[in-house]
C-alpha positions in Angstrom: 96.6 44.7 138.9 96.6 42.6 142.1 99.2 39.9 142.8 96.7 37.1 142.6 95.9 37.9 139.0 99.6 37.4 138.1 100.0 34.1 139.9 96.7 32.5 139.5 95.5 33.4 136.0 97.2 32.5 132.6 97.3 36.0 131.1 100.9 36.3 129.8 103.5 34.2 128.1 107.0 33.1 129.0 108.8 34.7 126.0 107.6 38.2 127.1 110.3 38.2 129.8 113.0 37.9 127.3 111.3 40.2 124.8 111.4 43.0 127.4 114.7 42.4 129.1 116.8 41.8 126.0 116.1 45.3 124.7 118.6 48.1 125.3 116.0 50.3 126.9 114.5 48.5 129.9 110.9 49.4 130.8 111.1 48.8 134.5 109.9 51.7 136.8 109.4 52.4 140.4 106.0 50.7 140.5 107.6 47.4 139.6 109.6 47.5 142.9 106.3 47.7 144.8 104.9 44.8 142.8 108.0 42.7 143.6 107.5 43.3 147.3 103.9 42.1 146.9 105.2 39.0 145.1 107.6 38.3 148.0 104.7 38.5 150.5 102.6 36.1 148.4 105.3 33.4 148.0 104.6 31.5 151.2 101.1 30.5 150.0 102.6 28.8 146.9 103.8 25.7 148.7 107.4 25.9 147.5 110.3 24.3 149.4 111.7 26.8 151.9 115.1 26.9 150.1 113.4 27.7 146.8 111.2 30.3 148.3 114.1 31.9 150.0 116.1 32.0 146.8 113.3 33.5 144.7 112.5 36.1 147.5 116.2 37.1 147.6 116.3 37.8 143.8 113.0 39.7 143.9 114.2 41.8 146.8 117.5 42.6 145.1 115.8 43.5 141.9 113.4 45.8 143.9 116.3 47.4 145.6 118.1 48.1 142.3 114.9 49.5 140.8 114.7 51.9 143.7 118.2 53.1 142.9 117.2 53.4 139.2 119.7 50.7 138.2 117.1 49.2 135.8 119.5 47.1 133.7 121.0 45.4 136.7 117.5 44.7 138.1 116.4 43.2 134.8 119.5 40.9 134.8 118.5 39.6 138.2 114.9 39.0 137.0 116.4 37.1 134.0 118.3 34.9 136.5 115.1 34.3 138.5 113.2 33.2 135.4 116.1 30.8 134.5 116.0 29.4 138.0 112.3 28.7 137.9 112.5 27.2 134.4 115.3 24.9 135.6 113.2 23.6 138.4 110.0 23.2 136.3 108.4 19.8 136.5 110.6 18.8 139.4 110.7 21.0 142.5 108.2 23.5 141.0 105.0 22.1 139.3 104.9 23.0 135.6 101.7 25.0 135.8 102.9 27.0 138.8 106.3 27.6 137.2 104.6 29.0 134.1 102.5 31.3 136.2 105.5 32.7 138.1 107.4 33.3 134.9 104.3 35.0 133.4 104.1 37.2 136.5 107.7 38.3 136.2 107.2 38.9 132.5 104.6 41.5 133.3 107.1 43.7 135.0 108.3 46.5 132.8 107.0 44.8 129.7 107.9 46.9 126.6 105.9 45.1 124.0 102.3 46.2 124.2 101.2 46.5 120.6 100.1 44.2 117.9 103.0 43.6 115.6 100.7 42.7 112.7 96.9 42.7 112.1 95.1 39.5 113.0 94.4 36.8 110.4 91.3 34.7 110.1 91.1 31.8 112.5 89.6 29.1 110.1 91.7 27.2 107.6 88.6 26.8 105.5 86.3 29.9 105.9 83.8 28.2 103.5 82.8 26.0 106.4 81.2 29.0 108.1 77.5 29.7 107.7 77.0 32.8 109.7 78.3 34.8 112.7 77.0 36.4 115.8 78.5 39.9 116.3 80.7 41.2 119.1 78.7 43.4 121.5 75.2 42.0 121.2 73.5 43.3 124.3 72.5 40.9 127.1 74.1 37.9 125.4 74.6 36.0 128.6 71.5 37.4 130.2 73.2 40.6 131.5 76.5 41.0 129.7 77.1 41.9 126.0 78.7 39.3 123.7 82.4 39.5 124.3 83.5 37.8 121.1 82.4 36.9 117.6 80.7 33.5 117.1 81.7 31.8 113.8 79.1 29.1 113.2 79.6 26.1 111.1 77.3 25.1 108.2 75.0 22.1 108.4 76.8 19.0 107.1 80.3 20.1 108.1 81.6 17.4 110.6 84.7 19.3 111.7 86.8 22.3 110.7 90.4 23.2 111.3 91.1 26.2 113.5 94.4 28.1 112.9 96.1 30.8 114.9 95.4 34.4 113.7 98.5 35.7 115.3 102.0 35.0 116.5 102.2 34.2 120.2 102.5 31.5 122.9 99.8 29.1 124.1 99.2 30.0 127.7 96.1 28.0 128.6 94.0 25.1 127.3 91.0 24.6 129.6 87.7 22.7 129.3 84.7 23.9 131.2 80.9 23.8 131.1 78.7 26.7 129.7 76.2 27.9 132.3 74.3 29.9 129.7 73.8 27.2 127.1 70.5 25.5 126.3 70.6 22.8 127.7 73.0 24.1 130.4 76.4 22.5 130.7 77.6 22.3 127.1 81.3 21.9 126.6 83.5 25.0 126.2 87.2 24.5 125.4 89.4 27.7 125.7 92.7 27.9 123.9 94.5 31.1 124.8 97.2 32.6 122.7 99.2 35.4 124.5 100.6 37.8 122.0 102.4 40.0 124.5 101.8 41.7 127.9 98.7 43.6 126.6 97.0 41.3 124.0 95.5 37.8 124.3 93.5 35.9 121.6 91.1 33.3 122.9 89.9 30.6 120.5 87.0 29.0 122.3 85.8 25.7 120.8 82.0 25.2 121.4 81.1 22.0 119.5 77.5 21.9 120.5 77.6 18.5 122.2 74.4 17.5 124.0 75.3 17.0 127.7 72.3 14.7 128.2 73.6 12.0 125.9 75.3 9.0 127.4 78.3 9.5 125.1 78.8 13.1 126.2 82.1 12.4 128.1 83.5 10.5 125.1 82.6 13.5 122.9 84.4 15.9 125.2 87.4 13.7 125.2 87.4 13.6 121.4 87.3 17.4 121.3 90.2 17.8 123.7 92.2 15.2 121.7 91.5 17.2 118.5 93.6 20.1 119.9 97.1 20.1 118.3 99.0 22.4 120.6 100.0 22.4 124.2 100.7 25.0 126.8 104.0 26.7 126.2 104.0 26.1 122.4 104.9 29.1 120.2 102.6 29.7 117.2 102.7 31.8 114.1 99.8 33.1 112.0 98.3 30.0 110.3 99.7 27.5 112.8 97.2 24.6 113.4 95.4 24.9 116.8 92.9 22.1 116.5 89.8 20.8 114.9 86.4 22.1 115.9 84.1 19.1 116.1 80.3 19.1 115.6 77.6 18.0 118.0 73.9 17.5 117.6 72.5 20.7 119.0 72.8 22.9 116.0 75.1 25.7 117.0 78.7 24.4 116.6 80.9 27.4 116.6 84.2 29.1 117.4 83.8 31.9 119.9 86.6 34.2 118.8 87.7 36.6 121.5 90.4 39.2 121.7 91.4 41.1 124.8 93.5 44.2 125.2 94.7 44.9 128.7 92.2 42.4 130.0 89.2 43.9 128.3 87.4 42.4 125.3 87.6 44.2 122.0 86.2 43.4 118.6 88.5 41.2 116.7 87.3 42.5 113.3 88.7 45.9 114.0 92.2 44.5 114.5 92.1 42.1 111.6 94.0 42.3 108.3 92.2 43.5 105.2 92.2 39.9 103.9 90.6 38.7 107.1 88.0 41.5 107.1 87.1 40.5 103.5 86.3 37.0 104.8 84.2 38.4 107.7 82.1 40.8 105.6 80.0 38.4 103.5 79.5 36.1 106.4 78.1 38.9 108.5 75.3 39.5 106.0 73.6 36.1 106.8 73.6 35.9 110.6 72.2 37.2 113.9 74.2 40.4 113.5 72.1 41.8 110.5 75.3 42.7 108.7 77.1 44.1 111.7 80.3 42.5 113.2 81.1 45.0 115.9 78.0 46.5 117.4 79.3 47.6 120.8 79.1 51.4 121.3 82.6 51.3 122.6 84.0 49.7 119.4 
């Protein structure tokens, strides 16, 4: 994966660094030395003070050299020191968002933990609020691409519903945007990403169905943002409160529930616990999915 992905996208989480490097068997390999050299080449565009840039580059270079000599434990110790240096400068000489991205990038190196420790739970505190769902993999969902998640749609009369984490992990991104595929165009989307480990990310995407043509639209967006109960960097466990999904006037308030493995969407249902699947099953019988939950041919 290219260097820009590591530095410019929230795809990992801070704790993964320590998960990997605290183990007796370090997972670094020769490819990580090449990646570190790419990081060094990329450092000048980050706008860091020259002294900080020089210090980080020196640690990366030393780690790369040790990896080349197959001294993996020594290299991982240097990378630990690099992470601690970045964290110590966070919010001061290194902006918080950039610091998190750098730590996430280092966390990708030699990451040992790439599996799901436990099946996923269900992301609603009160599943009775859900009327129906739209399945993963519905063709041409956005006009060309298949549906990359499962839409869990609230019943009429529900004014809000509590969303909980289906997994343990770290909040790596909370980002509001506009939906170019909605009708009308521009409805609010609020992504809350939970990074499980180097390979797995769960995205809880709040889509409250606010009408962007209303004069109170900006106030509604602010209310949805304020209804989120976590912040970037927080650790969560299964069942931890994430936020309340609010309800707008356009008739399709829903949680877009998306799971990614190695950057590719997979059907959350297939990785869910038996208890969670037993919640999904009756909901699927009443929606756009005609009883199916995962209809992608690859899943």
